Each structure stands twice: as structure tokens, then as C-alpha cells.
N, C-alpha and C positions, 0 to 999 in steps of 0.2 A: 220895623219888621220887614219893610220892603227891601231895605238894604241887605238884611240877612237872607231874604229869599233870593236876591240877585247874587249874593256871594255863594249861596248854596248851589244855584244853577250853574255858576261859573267854575267853582272850585270843587264841588262835590261834597265830600264828607266834612264833619266837624273837625276831625283830626288834621286835615289838610289846611283848614282855615287857621287853626291854632298854631300849626307849625310855621306858616308864612307870617302870621302876626308876630310871633316871637322872634322871627328873623329880622324884621324891619322896625319893630317897636321895642322900647325898653320893657323888659319883663316885669319890673316892679310897678310900672304904670298899667300894664295890661292885665295882670292877675286879678285885681278886684273887679274889673269889668267883666271878665269871663266867668268869675264865680257867681255873679248876679244873674247871668243869662241861664235860661232853662236848658236841660240836657238835650232836648229834641229840637233846639233852635235851628241847627244845621242838618237835621235828620239823623237817624240812627245809623252810624257808620259801622261796618263790619270790623271785626278785629284784624289788626294788621298781620300780614303774612300767614294766612290760613293754611297755605301749603306746607309751612314748616312745623305744623303742630305734630308732635310725636303721637302716632296712633298705634304703634306696635306694643303689645304687652308680652311679658315673659311667661304668661300662663301656658302657652303652647309648648314650652320646653318640657314642662312636667308631663304633658300628655305623651310626648315622644318616648318617654322611658317608663311608662306604666307597665310595659311588658317585662320589666326587669325582675319583678317578683318580690321586691322589698315592701314589707308591710309598714315599716317605720323608717324614719330618716335617721341621720346620725345623732346619737344621744349626746347631750352636753357633758363635758368633762368636769369632774370635781377638782377644783384648783387646790383644795386643802389636802388632797391625797399625796402620800409620799411617793416619789419616783420608784420604779420597779427595782433598780439596781442599788437602792439605799434601804430597801425593806429589811434586809437581813443584818443590818448594822445595829447592834444593841445600844450603842452610845447615843444614837439620835433621840431615843426616848427620854434620856436624862437632860436633854437640852431644853432651853426655854422655848415658849411658843414662837417668839420672834425669830429665834435661830432655826427652828424646825421649818419655818416657811421657806428658807433658802433651799431646802431639799424637797420642796413640794412642787406640784405641777404648775403652780402660779408663777414660778420663776423658770419654767421650761419653755423652750422654743417649740415651733411647730413639729419638727422632726422627732423631738423627744416625746411629745404628747402622742404622736402616732405610734412610736415604738412601745410606749406604755400600754396603749389600747391593744396592740397586737400581742404583747406579752400576756395580758389578762385573758384574751381569747384562747391563746395556745395553752396556757396553764389550765384553764377549765377543760379543754378538750383532752389534754394528756391525763388529767386526774380522773376523767370519766371513761375514756376509751383506750388509754394507753399510748405509748410513744409511737406506735406503728400506724396511727391514723393519719396517713399522708393526704388522702383526699379531703378529709375534714379540715386539715390545716390549710390546704389550698383554697377551699371554699371560704374559710374564715378570713384569710388575707384578702381575697378578691372582694368579699362583701364590704370590708372596711374601706378598701380603695374605691369601690363603686359609690359608696355613700359620700365619700369626700369629693369625688369628681362631680357628683350631681349638684352639690352646692356651688362648685366652681362654674359649671355650665349654666346654672340658673343665673349667676351673677354676670358672667361674660358669655352671652348667648351667641356672639359672633365667632367664638373660638371653635372653628369647625374641626380642627385637629383633635381637640379634647372630646368633641362629640363622637368622632369616629373611634377614638380610643375607648371611650366609654361603651360604645356598642360592641366592640370586640371583647372587652372584659365581661360584659353581660353574657355574650354568647359562650365564652369559655366557661364561666361559672355554670351556665345551663348544661353544658356538656358534662362537667364534673358531677353535677347533681344527678344527671341521667345515669352515669356510670355507677354512682353510689347507690342509686335506687335498684339497679340490677344486682349489685353485689350483696347488699344487706339493707333490707327495707326498714328495720328497726333503727339502725344508725342514721339512715336518711331522715326518718321522722324526728329523731332526736336533734339533729343538727338544724333542721328547719324550725323546730320549736325554740331552740336556743338563740338562733340568729334572727328569728321572726321573719322567715321567708316562706314563700310558697312556690312550688315548681310549676311554671306555666310553659309547657312544651310549645315548640314552633308549630303553628297550624299547617296542616298538610297542603292546603290550597289557600293562597293569599289573593284575594280579589281587590281590585281598586274600587273606590266608590263609583257607583253607576250614575250616569247622567239621566235626565228626564226621558230621553229616547231609549236609553238602556233599560230603565225601569219598566217602560211600556212593553218593550220586547220581552223582558222577563215574565211579566204578567201574561202576555199573549202566549208565551211558550208553556207556562204552567197550565193555562186554560186548554191549550191544544193537547197536551199529554193527558190531562184529566178526561177530555172528550174521547181521546183515542182509547183509553182504558175502559171507559163506559161502553164503547162500541164493541171492543173485544169481549168484554163480559157478556154482552147481549148475544153476540154470535156464539159464544160457548154454550149459553143456555139453550139457544135454538138448536144447535147441533146435538146437545145432550137429549133434548126432547125428541128430535127427529130419530136419533139412534134408538132410543127407548121404544118409540112407536114401531120402528122396523123390526126390532127384536120381538116385540109382542106379536106382530103379524106373522113372522116366521115361525114362532112357536105354535100359533093357532093353525097354520097350514100343515105343520108337521104332525100335530095331533089328529087333524082331519085325515091326513093320508094314512095314519095308522088305523083309524077306525074303518076306513073303506077297505083296507087290505085284510 
């Protein structure tokens, strides 16, 4: 144990001792000796390269886009559904299930799946509101794109160009929702229910988070204004009482002058 203590004082941690021992001694001879020694023989060594531990989490990315107004994320696609441009072909129904899978979304690429989702959204809008619902079509396309980009930004959180593009698209969709709300409120409520959105307007004043000194100043300012209002109310009551007393004395003097005359 004295040798271990000397090695500990000279080399430091257990990992350094083991590293040097493996360098100068045959590992097959050294392994059974090190397995017998207790773990705290050379002291509890800290984990190597503490500075390289990844501490960043991707949870912050989702907080940045809470103002988007999406109540749900992108819904999963049914891979057994037939592609939109093969739905009107009657011969597909007569094929075997293995042959029908070729025309399903399971064999579609990313662009075809996105086109299928857009087609479903636009078909629902046209069947309910007619072909002239241009704002609703824009909002539906933007919603699908925003939900796709959210997944990408969550996965690649260092892609700053995609973040800025996502912010721009959210702002455009908010502008279109505002226009639709002014034009027709019923259609605005319908599109929000179908796409599971809520309209969150931009706040009129955006304040940065206050520091401790700023919070103290804010509390002092509130106290100052409250005290100022109390004093003004007290002065108003005193003035009202004083004017009432003056009016009463003037009336009394007027009646006295009438009696003497």
C-alpha cells in the first residue's frame, strides 16, 4: 500500500497509473493484478476530458418556435394509401395486394409524399370552400412546409439558414391569417380548426428579460406611481372638501344678507 500511495502522489489518478503500466509492462501479465486491486487504490479520478462533454440540448429549438401557432406536429403518413395520381385508375383495384403496393406511398420518395399531403389538403379546401379560396390554399401549403422544416431544424439545430427561413414562413402565414380574419371570420375559424392552428399576433411591445437591477427598478417604479396616485387622490378629496365648505359659507352669507335687507 505504501507503494500505491507513492505512485498516487507521484502520478495522480488511477487512470494515469494504468496507462503507464500498460505502456511498459505486458498487458496479459498486468490485467489480473489490476483486477485484484480495489477501485479507490489510487484515488477516485475524474472522468477524462470533462470539457468535451456535450452539454447542449435540442429542447431550446422547440421553444424558439412556440409562437408559430401549430397545436400539433406533422402527422405520420399512411404508407398503404394509394398515391394521389393513381386514385382514379380503376384497374389498380383489380390487382393483387403485392402489385398495389407499388402504387402506394410506401414506394414513394420524399417529394411525392409531400405532393400527396398538399393534394389532400387542397382537395378538402376546394370541396368545402370552392376553387376561389386562395388565402386558405396559401395557408395550407405554408403550414405543411413549416411543420416539415421544424423537424429539420430540430435535427440540425446549427442550420441557421433554415431557422431564418422558418421564421420568415411563420411571419408570412401569420400575415395571411390576419388578412383572412379581416375578410371572413367564419372561414378563418374553419381553416384554423382543420389545420389545428391558433392565431397568435405579434405583441405590440417586445421586452427583453430583465436583470436583477432591472427588476428592482421596475418594482420601485411601480411603488412610486402607486404612491403618486394615492397622494393625488388625497389632494382631490381635500380640495373637494374645501370647495364644499366654501360654497356652504357663501350660501350662508348670502341668506344672511337677504334677511338684513
